[in-house]
N, CA, C and O atoms as a GROMACS GRO file, in nm:
protein
  536
    1MET      N    1   6.003  10.791   6.298
    1MET     CA    2   5.889  10.871   6.335
    1MET      C    3   5.889  11.008   6.266
    1MET      O    4   5.783  11.054   6.226
    2PRO      N    5   6.005  11.074   6.252
    2PRO     CA    6   6.002  11.205   6.183
    2PRO      C    7   5.953  11.193   6.038
    2PRO      O    8   5.894  11.287   5.985
    3PHE      N    9   5.978  11.079   5.975
    3PHE     CA   10   5.931  11.060   5.838
    3PHE      C   11   5.778  11.056   5.833
    3PHE      O   12   5.718  11.112   5.742
    4ILE      N   13   5.717  10.992   5.930
    4ILE     CA   14   5.571  10.983   5.934
    4ILE      C   15   5.510  11.121   5.958
    4ILE      O   16   5.410  11.157   5.897
    5VAL      N   17   5.570  11.196   6.048
    5VAL     CA   18   5.520  11.331   6.076
    5VAL      C   19   5.535  11.420   5.953
    5VAL      O   20   5.445  11.497   5.920
    6SER      N   21   5.649  11.411   5.886
    6SER     CA   22   5.670  11.490   5.764
    6SER      C   23   5.570  11.451   5.656
    6SER      O   24   5.516  11.538   5.587
    7LEU      N   25   5.547  11.323   5.641
    7LEU     CA   26   5.451  11.276   5.541
    7LEU      C   27   5.309  11.321   5.575
    7LEU      O   28   5.234  11.361   5.486
    8SER      N   29   5.273  11.315   5.703
    8SER     CA   30   5.139  11.358   5.742
    8SER      C   31   5.121  11.508   5.721
    8SER      O   32   5.014  11.553   5.680
    9GLU      N   33   5.224  11.586   5.748
    9GLU     CA   34   5.214  11.730   5.726
    9GLU      C   35   5.210  11.764   5.577
    9GLU      O   36   5.143  11.859   5.537
   10PHE      N   37   5.281  11.687   5.495
   10PHE     CA   38   5.275  11.707   5.351
   10PHE      C   39   5.131  11.687   5.301
   10PHE      O   40   5.078  11.771   5.228
   11PHE      N   41   5.070  11.575   5.340
   11PHE     CA   42   4.932  11.550   5.298
   11PHE      C   43   4.836  11.652   5.358
   11PHE      O   44   4.738  11.691   5.294
   12ASN      N   45   4.863  11.694   5.480
   12ASN     CA   46   4.779  11.795   5.544
   12ASN      C   47   4.776  11.922   5.460
   12ASN      O   48   4.669  11.979   5.439
   13TYR      N   49   4.892  11.968   5.413
   13TYR     CA   50   4.897  12.090   5.333
   13TYR      C   51   4.835  12.069   5.195
   13TYR      O   52   4.778  12.163   5.139
   14ILE      N   53   4.845  11.950   5.140
   14ILE     CA   54   4.779  11.920   5.012
   14ILE      C   55   4.627  11.930   5.030
   14ILE      O   56   4.559  11.991   4.947
   15PHE      N   57   4.576  11.872   5.136
   15PHE     CA   58   4.431  11.877   5.161
   15PHE      C   59   4.384  12.020   5.185
   15PHE      O   60   4.281  12.062   5.133
   16TYR      N   61   4.461  12.095   5.264
   16TYR     CA   62   4.425  12.235   5.288
   16TYR      C   63   4.428  12.315   5.158
   16TYR      O   64   4.342  12.399   5.134
   17SER      N   65   4.527  12.289   5.073
   17SER     CA   66   4.538  12.361   4.946
   17SER      C   67   4.417  12.335   4.857
   17SER      O   68   4.364  12.426   4.795
   18LEU      N   69   4.376  12.210   4.852
   18LEU     CA   70   4.259  12.175   4.771
   18LEU      C   71   4.134  12.246   4.822
   18LEU      O   72   4.057  12.302   4.743
   19LEU      N   73   4.114  12.244   4.952
   19LEU     CA   74   3.996  12.309   5.009
   19LEU      C   75   4.003  12.462   4.998
   19LEU      O   76   3.902  12.527   4.971
   20ALA      N   77   4.120  12.518   5.018
   20ALA     CA   78   4.134  12.664   5.007
   20ALA      C   79   4.110  12.708   4.863
   20ALA      O   80   4.048  12.811   4.840
   21GLY      N   81   4.159  12.631   4.766
   21GLY     CA   82   4.133  12.664   4.626
   21GLY      C   83   3.986  12.657   4.593
   21GLY      O   84   3.934  12.743   4.522
   22HIS      N   85   3.918  12.555   4.644
   22HIS     CA   86   3.774  12.541   4.620
   22HIS      C   87   3.697  12.658   4.680
   22HIS      O   88   3.610  12.716   4.615
   23VAL      N   89   3.730  12.693   4.803
   23VAL     CA   90   3.659  12.803   4.869
   23VAL      C   91   3.690  12.936   4.801
   23VAL      O   92   3.600  13.018   4.781
   24ALA      N   93   3.816  12.958   4.765
   24ALA     CA   94   3.853  13.084   4.699
   24ALA      C   95   3.784  13.098   4.565
   24ALA      O   96   3.738  13.206   4.530
   25LEU      N   97   3.777  12.988   4.489
   25LEU     CA   98   3.711  12.995   4.358
   25LEU      C   99   3.559  13.010   4.370
   25LEU      O  100   3.494  13.053   4.275
   26SER      N  101   3.505  12.975   4.484
   26SER     CA  102   3.360  12.993   4.499
   26SER      C  103   3.322  13.141   4.508
   26SER      O  104   3.206  13.177   4.485
   27PHE      N  105   3.418  13.228   4.540
   27PHE     CA  106   3.392  13.371   4.547
   27PHE      C  107   3.410  13.441   4.413
   27PHE      O  108   3.373  13.558   4.399
   28VAL      N  109   3.467  13.373   4.315
   28VAL     CA  110   3.487  13.431   4.183
   28VAL      C  111   3.360  13.410   4.101
   28VAL      O  112   3.304  13.301   4.102
   29PRO      N  113   3.313  13.513   4.030
   29PRO     CA  114   3.193  13.497   3.946
   29PRO      C  115   3.216  13.388   3.840
   29PRO      O  116   3.327  13.367   3.792
   30ASP      N  117   3.108  13.320   3.805
   30ASP     CA  118   3.117  13.207   3.712
   30ASP      C  119   3.176  13.245   3.576
   30ASP      O  120   3.248  13.165   3.516
   31GLU      N  121   3.146  13.365   3.527
   31GLU     CA  122   3.195  13.403   3.395
   31GLU      C  123   3.344  13.441   3.396
   31GLU      O  124   3.405  13.454   3.290
   32LYS      N  125   3.402  13.458   3.515
   32LYS     CA  126   3.542  13.498   3.523
   32LYS      C  127   3.635  13.390   3.577
   32LYS      O  128   3.756  13.412   3.584
   33LYS      N  129   3.583  13.277   3.616
   33LYS     CA  130   3.670  13.175   3.673
   33LYS      C  131   3.688  13.058   3.575
   33LYS      O  132   3.602  13.034   3.490
   34PRO      N  133   3.798  12.988   3.589
   34PRO     CA  134   3.820  12.873   3.500
   34PRO      C  135   3.721  12.761   3.531
   34PRO      O  136   3.668  12.752   3.641
   35LYS      N  137   3.698  12.679   3.433
   35LYS     CA  138   3.603  12.569   3.448
   35LYS      C  139   3.676  12.452   3.517
   35LYS      O  140   3.731  12.365   3.450
   36ILE      N  141   3.674  12.452   3.647
   36ILE     CA  142   3.736  12.346   3.726
   36ILE      C  143   3.626  12.277   3.805
   36ILE      O  144   3.549  12.340   3.878
   37ILE      N  145   3.620  12.146   3.789
   37ILE     CA  146   3.519  12.070   3.860
   37ILE      C  147   3.588  11.978   3.960
   37ILE      O  148   3.664  11.888   3.923
   38ILE      N  149   3.562  12.002   4.086
   38ILE     CA  150   3.613  11.917   4.192
   38ILE      C  151   3.494  11.837   4.245
   38ILE      O  152   3.399  11.896   4.297
   39PRO      N  153   3.498  11.706   4.233
   39PRO     CA  154   3.384  11.626   4.281
   39PRO      C  155   3.365  11.643   4.432
   39PRO      O  156   3.461  11.655   4.508
   40LYS      N  157   3.240  11.643   4.473
   40LYS     CA  158   3.209  11.659   4.615
   40LYS      C  159   3.273  11.550   4.701
   40LYS      O  160   3.321  11.580   4.810
   41PRO      N  161   3.277  11.424   4.655
   41PRO     CA  162   3.345  11.323   4.739
   41PRO      C  163   3.493  11.354   4.763
   41PRO      O  164   3.546  11.321   4.869
   42MET      N  165   3.559  11.417   4.666
   42MET     CA  166   3.699  11.453   4.686
   42MET      C  167   3.711  11.561   4.792
   42MET      O  168   3.804  11.558   4.873
   43LEU      N  169   3.621  11.656   4.792
   43LEU     CA  170   3.624  11.761   4.894
   43LEU      C  171   3.597  11.702   5.033
   43LEU      O  172   3.663  11.737   5.131
   44LEU      N  173   3.499  11.613   5.040
   44LEU     CA  174   3.466  11.552   5.169
   44LEU      C  175   3.580  11.465   5.220
   44LEU      O  176   3.610  11.465   5.339
   45LEU      N  177   3.645  11.391   5.130
   45LEU     CA  178   3.759  11.310   5.171
   45LEU      C  179   3.878  11.396   5.210
   45LEU      O  180   3.957  11.357   5.296
   46SER      N  181   3.892  11.512   5.149
   46SER     CA  182   3.999  11.605   5.188
   46SER      C  183   3.978  11.654   5.330
   46SER      O  184   4.073  11.668   5.407
   47ILE      N  185   3.855  11.681   5.365
   47ILE     CA  186   3.826  11.726   5.501
   47ILE      C  187   3.856  11.615   5.601
   47ILE      O  188   3.915  11.641   5.706
   48LEU      N  189   3.817  11.493   5.569
   48LEU     CA  190   3.850  11.381   5.657
   48LEU      C  191   4.001  11.356   5.661
   48LEU      O  192   4.056  11.318   5.764
   49GLY      N  193   4.066  11.379   5.547
   49GLY     CA  194   4.212  11.364   5.541
   49GLY      C  195   4.283  11.464   5.630
   49GLY      O  196   4.388  11.433   5.686
   50ILE      N  197   4.226  11.582   5.644
   50ILE     CA  198   4.286  11.682   5.733
   50ILE      C  199   4.280  11.634   5.877
   50ILE      O  200   4.376  11.650   5.952
   51ILE      N  201   4.169  11.575   5.916
   51ILE     CA  202   4.157  11.524   6.053
   51ILE      C  203   4.262  11.416   6.078
   51ILE      O  204   4.328  11.415   6.182
   52VAL      N  205   4.277  11.325   5.983
   52VAL     CA  206   4.371  11.214   6.000
   52VAL      C  207   4.515  11.263   5.993
   52VAL      O  208   4.597  11.227   6.078
   53SER      N  209   4.546  11.344   5.895
   53SER     CA  210   4.685  11.386   5.877
   53SER      C  211   4.731  11.488   5.981
   53SER      O  212   4.850  11.499   6.007
   54SER      N  213   4.639  11.561   6.040
   54SER     CA  214   4.680  11.656   6.144
   54SER      C  215   4.705  11.586   6.277
   54SER      O  216   4.746  11.650   6.374
   55PHE      N  217   4.681  11.456   6.283
   55PHE     CA  218   4.709  11.380   6.405
   55PHE      C  219   4.857  11.342   6.415
   55PHE      O  220   4.901  11.298   6.521
   56GLY      N  221   4.935  11.358   6.307
   56GLY     CA  222   5.076  11.322   6.307
   56GLY      C  223   5.158  11.387   6.418
   56GLY      O  224   5.228  11.316   6.491
   57PRO      N  225   5.152  11.520   6.433
   57PRO     CA  226   5.227  11.582   6.543
   57PRO      C  227   5.180  11.538   6.682
   57PRO      O  228   5.260  11.529   6.775
   58VAL      N  229   5.051  11.510   6.696
   58VAL     CA  230   4.999  11.460   6.824
   58VAL      C  231   5.060  11.322   6.852
   58VAL      O  232   5.101  11.293   6.964
   59LEU      N  233   5.064  11.239   6.750
   59LEU     CA  234   5.122  11.106   6.764
   59LEU      C  235   5.269  11.114   6.800
   59LEU      O  236   5.319  11.032   6.877
   60GLN      N  237   5.338  11.211   6.745
   60GLN     CA  238   5.479  11.230   6.778
   60GLN      C  239   5.496  11.261   6.927
   60GLN      O  240   5.587  11.208   6.991
   61VAL      N  241   5.413  11.346   6.981
   61VAL     CA  242   5.421  11.380   7.123
   61VAL      C  243   5.384  11.260   7.208
   61VAL      O  244   5.445  11.236   7.313
   62ILE      N  245   5.283  11.184   7.164
   62ILE     CA  246   5.243  11.065   7.240
   62ILE      C  247   5.359  10.966   7.247
   62ILE      O  248   5.388  10.913   7.354
   63PHE      N  249   5.425  10.941   7.135
   63PHE     CA  250   5.537  10.848   7.136
   63PHE      C  251   5.658  10.903   7.210
   63PHE      O  252   5.738  10.827   7.264
   64TYR      N  253   5.672  11.034   7.214
   64TYR     CA  254   5.782  11.094   7.288
   64TYR      C  255   5.769  11.066   7.437
   64TYR      O  256   5.868  11.040   7.505
   65PHE      N  257   5.647  11.071   7.488
   65PHE     CA  258   5.625  11.052   7.630
   65PHE      C  259   5.590  10.908   7.668
   65PHE      O  260   5.582  10.877   7.787
   66SER      N  261   5.570  10.821   7.571
   66SER     CA  262   5.537  10.683   7.606
   66SER      C  263   5.665  10.610   7.647
   66SER      O  264   5.769  10.623   7.582
   67ASP      N  265   5.656  10.536   7.754
   67ASP     CA  266   5.771  10.461   7.802
   67ASP      C  267   5.741  10.312   7.812
   67ASP      O  268   5.812  10.238   7.880
   68GLY      N  269   5.636  10.269   7.745
   68GLY     CA  270   5.601  10.127   7.746
   68GLY      C  271   5.522  10.084   7.867
   68GLY      O  272   5.503   9.965   7.889
   69SER      N  273   5.475  10.178   7.945
   69SER     CA  274   5.400  10.142   8.065
   69SER      C  275   5.254  10.118   8.032
   69SER      O  276   5.210  10.136   7.918
   70ASP      N  277   5.180  10.078   8.133
   70ASP     CA  278   5.038  10.049   8.115
   70ASP      C  279   4.952  10.176   8.111
   70ASP      O  280   4.831  10.168   8.090
   71TYR      N  281   5.012  10.289   8.130
   71TYR     CA  282   4.936  10.414   8.135
   71TYR      C  283   4.930  10.484   8.001
   71TYR      O  284   4.917  10.607   7.995
   72PHE      N  285   4.941  10.408   7.892
   72PHE     CA  286   4.945  10.468   7.759
   72PHE      C  287   4.816  10.545   7.729
   72PHE      O  288   4.822  10.654   7.673
   73ASN      N  289   4.700  10.490   7.765
   73ASN     CA  290   4.574  10.558   7.739
   73ASN      C  291   4.561  10.686   7.821
   73ASN      O  292   4.512  10.788   7.772
   74GLN      N  293   4.604  10.680   7.946
   74GLN     CA  294   4.598  10.800   8.030
   74GLN      C  295   4.693  10.908   7.978
   74GLN      O  296   4.659  11.026   7.980
   75LYS      N  297   4.810  10.867   7.933
   75LYS     CA  298   4.905  10.964   7.879
   75LYS      C  299   4.852  11.024   7.750
   75LYS      O  300   4.865  11.144   7.726
   76SER      N  301   4.792  10.941   7.667
   76SER     CA  302   4.735  10.992   7.541
   76SER      C  303   4.625  11.091   7.569
   76SER      O  304   4.619  11.197   7.506
   77TRP      N  305   4.537  11.060   7.663
   77TRP     CA  306   4.430  11.152   7.698
   77TRP      C  307   4.486  11.281   7.756
   77TRP      O  308   4.436  11.390   7.726
   78SER      N  309   4.589  11.269   7.837
   78SER     CA  310   4.652  11.388   7.895
   78SER      C  311   4.714  11.475   7.786
   78SER      O  312   4.705  11.598   7.793
   79ILE      N  313   4.777  11.414   7.688
   79ILE     CA  314   4.837  11.491   7.579
   79ILE      C  315   4.729  11.559   7.496
   79ILE      O  316   4.747  11.673   7.453
   80LEU      N  317   4.618  11.491   7.474
   80LEU     CA  318   4.510  11.551   7.396
   80LEU      C  319   4.444  11.667   7.468
   80LEU      O  320   4.397  11.762   7.405
   81THR      N  321   4.439  11.661   7.600
   81THR     CA  322   4.366  11.764   7.674
   81THR      C  323   4.456  11.871   7.737
   81THR      O  324   4.408  11.980   7.769
   82ASP      N  325   4.585  11.843   7.754
   82ASP     CA  326   4.673  11.939   7.822
   82ASP      C  327   4.770  12.010   7.728
   82ASP      O  328   4.806  12.125   7.753
   83PHE      N  329   4.813  11.945   7.621
   83PHE     CA  330   4.911  12.005   7.531
   83PHE      C  331   4.840  12.085   7.422
   83PHE      O  332   4.728  12.051   7.381
   84GLN      N  333   4.906  12.192   7.377
   84GLN     CA  334   4.847  12.278   7.274
   84GLN      C  335   4.819  12.200   7.146
   84GLN      O  336   4.716  12.222   7.081
   85VAL      N  337   4.909  12.111   7.108
   85VAL     CA  338   4.892  12.035   6.985
   85VAL      C  339   4.771  11.942   6.995
   85VAL      O  340   4.702  11.920   6.896
   86GLY      N  341   4.746  11.888   7.112
   86GLY     CA  342   4.629  11.802   7.131
   86GLY      C  343   4.499  11.880   7.130
   86GLY      O  344   4.400  11.838   7.070
   87LYS      N  345   4.499  11.994   7.198
   87LYS     CA  346   4.381  12.080   7.199
   87LYS      C  347   4.348  12.129   7.058
   87LYS      O  348   4.232  12.134   7.019
   88ALA      N  349   4.452  12.164   6.984
   88ALA     CA  350   4.430  12.211   6.846
   88ALA      C  351   4.375  12.099   6.759
   88ALA      O  352   4.290  12.124   6.674
   89TRP      N  353   4.422  11.976   6.780
   89TRP     CA  354   4.371  11.864   6.699
   89TRP      C  355   4.222  11.839   6.729
   89TRP      O  356   4.144  11.813   6.638
   90ILE      N  357   4.185  11.847   6.855
   90ILE     CA  358   4.043  11.830   6.890
   90ILE      C  359   3.960  11.941   6.828
   90ILE      O  360   3.852  11.916   6.774
   91PHE      N  361   4.011  12.064   6.834
   91PHE     CA  362   3.941  12.177   6.774
   91PHE      C  363   3.928  12.159   6.622
   91PHE      O  364   3.821  12.182   6.565
   92ILE      N  365   4.037  12.116   6.558
   92ILE     CA  366   4.033  12.092   6.413
   92ILE      C  367   3.931  11.984   6.380
   92ILE      O  368   3.860  11.993   6.281
   93GLY      N  369   3.925  11.882   6.463
   93GLY     CA  370   3.827  11.775   6.441
   93GLY      C  371   3.684  11.825   6.445
   93GLY      O  372   3.602  11.789   6.361
   94TRP      N  373   3.654  11.909   6.543
   94TRP     CA  374   3.519  11.964   6.555
   94TRP      C  375   3.486  12.056   6.438
   94TRP      O  376   3.380  12.046   6.376
   95VAL      N  377   3.577  12.146   6.409
   95VAL     CA  378   3.552  12.243   6.302
   95VAL      C  379   3.547  12.172   6.167
   95VAL      O  380   3.467  12.209   6.081
   96ALA      N  381   3.631  12.072   6.148
   96ALA     CA  382   3.628  11.996   6.023
   96ALA      C  383   3.495  11.922   6.007
   96ALA      O  384   3.446  11.907   5.895
   97THR      N  385   3.439  11.878   6.116
   97THR     CA  386   3.307  11.814   6.110
   97THR      C  387   3.202  11.913   6.062
   97THR      O  388   3.117  11.879   5.980
   98PHE      N  389   3.207  12.036   6.114
   98PHE     CA  390   3.113  12.139   6.068
   98PHE      C  391   3.137  12.175   5.922
   98PHE      O  392   3.042  12.196   5.847
   99LEU      N  393   3.264  12.183   5.882
   99LEU     CA  394   3.294  12.211   5.742
   99LEU      C  395   3.245  12.097   5.653
   99LEU      O  396   3.191  12.121   5.545
  100TRP      N  397   3.263  11.974   5.698
  100TRP     CA  398   3.216  11.858   5.622
  100TRP      C  399   3.066  11.866   5.601
  100TRP      O  400   3.016  11.843   5.490
  101MET      N  401   2.993  11.898   5.708
  101MET     CA  402   2.847  11.909   5.696
  101MET      C  403   2.808  12.024   5.603
  101MET      O  404   2.712  12.010   5.526
  102THR      N  405   2.879  12.134   5.609
  102THR     CA  406   2.849  12.249   5.524
  102THR      C  407   2.873  12.216   5.377
  102THR      O  408   2.792  12.252   5.291
  103VAL      N  409   2.984  12.149   5.348
  103VAL     CA  410   3.013  12.110   5.210
  103VAL      C  411   2.914  12.005   5.162
  103VAL      O  412   2.870  12.008   5.047
  104TYR      N  413   2.877  11.913   5.250
  104TYR     CA  414   2.785  11.805   5.213
  104TYR      C  415   2.649  11.858   5.170
  104TYR      O  416   2.590  11.809   5.074
  105VAL      N  417   2.599  11.958   5.242
  105VAL     CA  418   2.467  12.013   5.209
  105VAL      C  419   2.477  12.131   5.114
  105VAL      O  420   2.378  12.199   5.086
  106GLU      N  421   2.600  12.156   5.063
  106GLU     CA  422   2.627  12.268   4.972
  106GLU      C  423   2.583  12.400   5.034
  106GLU      O  424   2.508  12.478   4.976
  107GLY      N  425   2.633  12.422   5.155
  107GLY     CA  426   2.599  12.542   5.232
  107GLY      C  427   2.669  12.666   5.180
  107GLY      O  428   2.733  12.664   5.075
  108SER      N  429   2.654  12.771   5.253
  108SER     CA  430   2.704  12.902   5.217
  108SER      C  431   2.856  12.902   5.197
  108SER      O  432   2.930  12.838   5.272
  109LYS      N  433   2.901  12.973   5.095
  109LYS     CA  434   3.046  12.985   5.072
  109LYS      C  435   3.111  13.065   5.183
  109LYS      O  436   3.229  13.044   5.213
  110TYR      N  437   3.037  13.155   5.245
  110TYR     CA  438   3.091  13.233   5.356
  110TYR      C  439   3.112  13.144   5.479
  110TYR      O  440   3.212  13.158   5.551
  111LEU      N  441   3.020  13.053   5.502
  111LEU     CA  442   3.033  12.960   5.614
  111LEU      C  443   3.148  12.863   5.590
  111LEU      O  444   3.222  12.830   5.682
  112GLN      N  445   3.164  12.818   5.466
  112GLN     CA  446   3.277  12.730   5.433
  112GLN      C  447   3.409  12.803   5.455
  112GLN      O  448   3.503  12.746   5.509
  113ALA      N  449   3.416  12.928   5.413
  113ALA     CA  450   3.538  13.007   5.432
  113ALA      C  451   3.566  13.029   5.581
  113ALA      O  452   3.681  13.026   5.624
  114PHE      N  453   3.462  13.051   5.660
  114PHE     CA  454   3.477  13.071   5.803
  114PHE      C  455   3.534  12.947   5.870
  114PHE      O  456   3.629  12.956   5.948
  115TRP      N  457   3.476  12.829   5.840
  115TRP     CA  458   3.525  12.704   5.900
  115TRP      C  459   3.669  12.676   5.858
  115TRP      O  460   3.751  12.634   5.940
  116LEU      N  461   3.699  12.700   5.731
  116LEU     CA  462   3.834  12.675   5.682
  116LEU      C  463   3.934  12.770   5.748
  116LEU      O  464   4.045  12.729   5.783
  117LEU      N  465   3.897  12.895   5.764
  117LEU     CA  466   3.985  12.991   5.830
  117LEU      C  467   4.012  12.949   5.975
  117LEU      O  468   4.126  12.959   6.022
  118LEU      N  469   3.910  12.903   6.045
  118LEU     CA  470   3.930  12.856   6.182
  118LEU      C  471   4.027  12.738   6.187
  118LEU      O  472   4.110  12.729   6.277
  119MET      N  473   4.014  12.648   6.089
  119MET     CA  474   4.105  12.532   6.086
  119MET      C  475   4.248  12.575   6.057
  119MET      O  476   4.342  12.521   6.116
  120ILE      N  477   4.266  12.670   5.969
  120ILE     CA  478   4.400  12.719   5.938
  120ILE      C  479   4.460  12.788   6.060
  120ILE      O  480   4.579  12.770   6.089
  121LEU      N  481   4.381  12.865   6.131
  121LEU     CA  482   4.430  12.930   6.253
  121LEU      C  483   4.467  12.827   6.360
  121LEU      O  484   4.564  12.845   6.434
  122ALA      N  485   4.391  12.719   6.368
  122ALA     CA  486   4.422  12.614   6.466
  122ALA      C  487   4.553  12.545   6.432
  122ALA      O  488   4.630  12.511   6.522
  123VAL      N  489   4.581  12.524   6.304
  123VAL     CA  490   4.709  12.464   6.266
  123VAL      C  491   4.823  12.558   6.302
  123VAL      O  492   4.926  12.514   6.352
  124GLY      N  493   4.804  12.687   6.278
  124GLY     CA  494   4.905  12.784   6.317
  124GLY      C  495   4.926  12.790   6.466
  124GLY      O  496   5.038  12.805   6.513
  125TYR      N  497   4.818  12.778   6.542
  125TYR     CA  498   4.826  12.778   6.688
  125TYR      C  499   4.902  12.655   6.737
  125TYR      O  500   4.984  12.666   6.828
  126ALA      N  501   4.875  12.540   6.679
  126ALA     CA  502   4.939  12.416   6.723
  126ALA      C  503   5.085  12.411   6.685
  126ALA      O  504   5.165  12.350   6.756
  127SER      N  505   5.122  12.473   6.575
  127SER     CA  506   5.260  12.465   6.530
  127SER      C  507   5.342  12.588   6.570
  127SER      O  508   5.456  12.603   6.526
  128HIS      N  509   5.285  12.674   6.652
  128HIS     CA  510   5.358  12.792   6.698
  128HIS      C  511   5.476  12.747   6.784
  128HIS      O  512   5.466  12.650   6.858
  129VAL      N  513   5.584  12.818   6.775
  129VAL     CA  514   5.708  12.780   6.843
  129VAL      C  515   5.687  12.764   6.994
  129VAL      O  516   5.744  12.674   7.055
  130ALA      N  517   5.607  12.851   7.053
  130ALA     CA  518   5.587  12.845   7.197
  130ALA      C  519   5.513  12.719   7.239
  130ALA      O  520   5.531  12.672   7.351
  131SER      N  521   5.430  12.663   7.151
  131SER     CA  522   5.355  12.544   7.189
  131SER      C  523   5.432  12.417   7.158
  131SER      O  524   5.390  12.309   7.198
  132LEU      N  525   5.544  12.426   7.086
  132LEU     CA  526   5.621  12.307   7.052
  132LEU      C  527   5.724  12.272   7.158
  132LEU      O  528   5.781  12.162   7.153
  133SER      N  529   5.750  12.360   7.252
  133SER     CA  530   5.849  12.327   7.354
  133SER      C  531   5.791  12.224   7.450
  133SER      O  532   5.678  12.237   7.497
  134LEU      N  533   5.870  12.123   7.475
  134LEU     CA  534   5.821  12.013   7.561
  134LEU      C  535   5.867  12.034   7.701
  134LEU      O  536   5.836  11.953   7.788
   0.00000   0.00000   0.00000
């Protein structure tokens, strides 16, 4: 299980890096920035990849508390709604949806930066030492 969580966090940071680079370069004037073309489908898939890959730590907590009983769905729901890592994943999912819509319609670079900043703060909130204690 630690390998899966490490792999999901690796991809999570790759997706964040791609999106952060795209948003940062959108603030640079065209005559001063390098000619880098990132296809829109790659950006949209990166946003969806963040939702999927940020579920790794949540899955780790779910498996930590699962004991093979019939209450797996109730425990999963409880982890999503009561634990900081679950709340952060739900928040990331919502904000990523708004970022996806903003990128899809080629919305404001300021709005894209705002959504991305909120997602980065949510990852920091979920991985804070105080929220990792079980």
